[in-house]
ZADO-645208 format. One record per residue (C-alpha): residue number from 1; residue in three letters; x, y, z. Coordinates in Angstrom, 1 decimal. Layout:
<tormars>
<NUM; "Ala"; <X; Y; Z>>
...
</tormars>
This chain:
<tormars>
<1; "Met"; <-101.9; 39.5; -85.2>>
<2; "Ser"; <-104.4; 42.4; -85.3>>
<3; "Glu"; <-108.0; 41.5; -85.9>>
<4; "Lys"; <-108.0; 44.6; -88.2>>
<5; "Ala"; <-105.3; 43.2; -90.5>>
<6; "Arg"; <-106.7; 42.4; -94.0>>
<7; "Phe"; <-105.6; 39.5; -96.2>>
<8; "Trp"; <-106.1; 38.2; -99.7>>
<9; "Leu"; <-106.8; 34.5; -100.4>>
<10; "Gly"; <-105.3; 32.9; -103.5>>
<11; "Ile"; <-106.7; 29.6; -104.8>>
<12; "Asp"; <-104.9; 27.4; -107.4>>
<13; "Cys"; <-106.6; 24.3; -108.6>>
<14; "Gly"; <-103.9; 22.7; -110.7>>
<15; "Gly"; <-103.5; 19.3; -112.2>>
<16; "Thr"; <-101.9; 17.7; -109.2>>
<17; "Tyr"; <-102.7; 19.9; -106.1>>
<18; "Leu"; <-105.3; 22.3; -104.9>>
<19; "Lys"; <-103.4; 25.1; -103.1>>
<20; "Ala"; <-104.6; 28.1; -101.0>>
<21; "Gly"; <-102.4; 30.9; -99.8>>
<22; "Leu"; <-102.9; 34.0; -97.6>>
<23; "Tyr"; <-101.2; 37.3; -98.4>>
<24; "Asp"; <-101.2; 40.7; -96.8>>
<25; "Ala"; <-101.4; 44.1; -98.5>>
<26; "Gln"; <-97.6; 44.2; -99.0>>
<27; "Gly"; <-97.7; 40.8; -100.8>>
<28; "Arg"; <-96.1; 38.9; -97.9>>
<29; "Glu"; <-97.1; 35.3; -97.7>>
<30; "His"; <-98.7; 34.3; -94.4>>
<31; "Gly"; <-99.3; 30.7; -95.1>>
<32; "Ile"; <-100.0; 28.1; -97.8>>
<33; "Asn"; <-101.9; 24.8; -97.6>>
<34; "Arg"; <-102.3; 22.2; -100.3>>
<35; "Gln"; <-104.0; 18.9; -100.9>>
<36; "Ser"; <-103.5; 16.3; -103.6>>
<37; "Leu"; <-106.2; 16.0; -106.3>>
<38; "Gln"; <-107.6; 12.8; -107.6>>
<39; "Thr"; <-108.2; 12.5; -111.4>>
<40; "Leu"; <-110.7; 10.0; -112.6>>
<41; "Ser"; <-110.1; 8.1; -115.9>>
<42; "Pro"; <-113.4; 6.4; -116.8>>
<43; "Leu"; <-112.1; 5.6; -120.3>>
<44; "Pro"; <-108.7; 5.7; -122.0>>
<45; "Gly"; <-107.7; 9.2; -122.9>>
<46; "Tyr"; <-110.3; 10.8; -120.5>>
<47; "Ala"; <-109.5; 12.8; -117.4>>
<48; "Glu"; <-112.3; 14.0; -115.1>>
<49; "Arg"; <-112.7; 15.5; -111.6>>
<50; "Asp"; <-115.6; 14.8; -109.2>>
<51; "Met"; <-116.8; 18.4; -108.6>>
<52; "Asp"; <-118.4; 17.6; -105.3>>
<53; "Gln"; <-115.2; 16.1; -104.0>>
<54; "Leu"; <-113.2; 19.1; -105.4>>
<55; "Trp"; <-115.5; 21.6; -103.6>>
<56; "Gln"; <-115.1; 19.6; -100.3>>
<57; "Gln"; <-111.3; 19.6; -100.8>>
<58; "Cys"; <-111.2; 23.3; -101.5>>
<59; "Ser"; <-113.2; 24.0; -98.4>>
<60; "Ala"; <-111.0; 21.8; -96.3>>
<61; "Thr"; <-107.8; 23.3; -97.7>>
<62; "Ile"; <-109.0; 26.9; -96.9>>
<63; "Ala"; <-110.3; 25.9; -93.4>>
<64; "Gly"; <-106.9; 24.2; -92.6>>
<65; "Leu"; <-105.0; 27.3; -93.8>>
<66; "Leu"; <-107.2; 29.6; -91.6>>
<67; "Gln"; <-106.8; 27.4; -88.6>>
<68; "Arg"; <-103.0; 27.1; -89.0>>
<69; "Thr"; <-102.5; 30.8; -89.5>>
<70; "Gly"; <-105.0; 32.0; -86.9>>
<71; "Ile"; <-106.5; 34.4; -89.5>>
<72; "His"; <-110.3; 34.7; -89.4>>
<73; "Gly"; <-112.4; 34.6; -92.5>>
<74; "Glu"; <-113.7; 38.1; -91.8>>
<75; "Gln"; <-110.2; 39.4; -92.3>>
<76; "Ile"; <-110.1; 38.2; -96.0>>
<77; "Lys"; <-110.6; 41.2; -98.2>>
<78; "Gly"; <-110.5; 39.4; -101.6>>
<79; "Val"; <-110.2; 36.1; -103.3>>
<80; "Ala"; <-108.2; 35.4; -106.5>>
<81; "Ser"; <-107.4; 32.4; -108.8>>
<82; "Pro"; <-105.0; 32.2; -111.6>>
<83; "Arg"; <-106.4; 32.7; -115.1>>
<84; "Arg"; <-105.6; 30.0; -117.6>>
</tormars>
């Protein structure tokens, strides 16, 4: 894969998984990585996330995706996340 190739990183932090995907300019998927998310319930009816843990999981998910695909961070042209 050319070092000049450019990619876009998509991040989806859903209710069950944190997912990261890499796509080229034609919209072709080059890889997806995901990790399960833990929800904390300190009281009945409450649902929380540990933001430090979430940040670490997001970082690890992206790092694993880059390692598996062989794409370098410098090749990422943009980052997007679904709007809710």
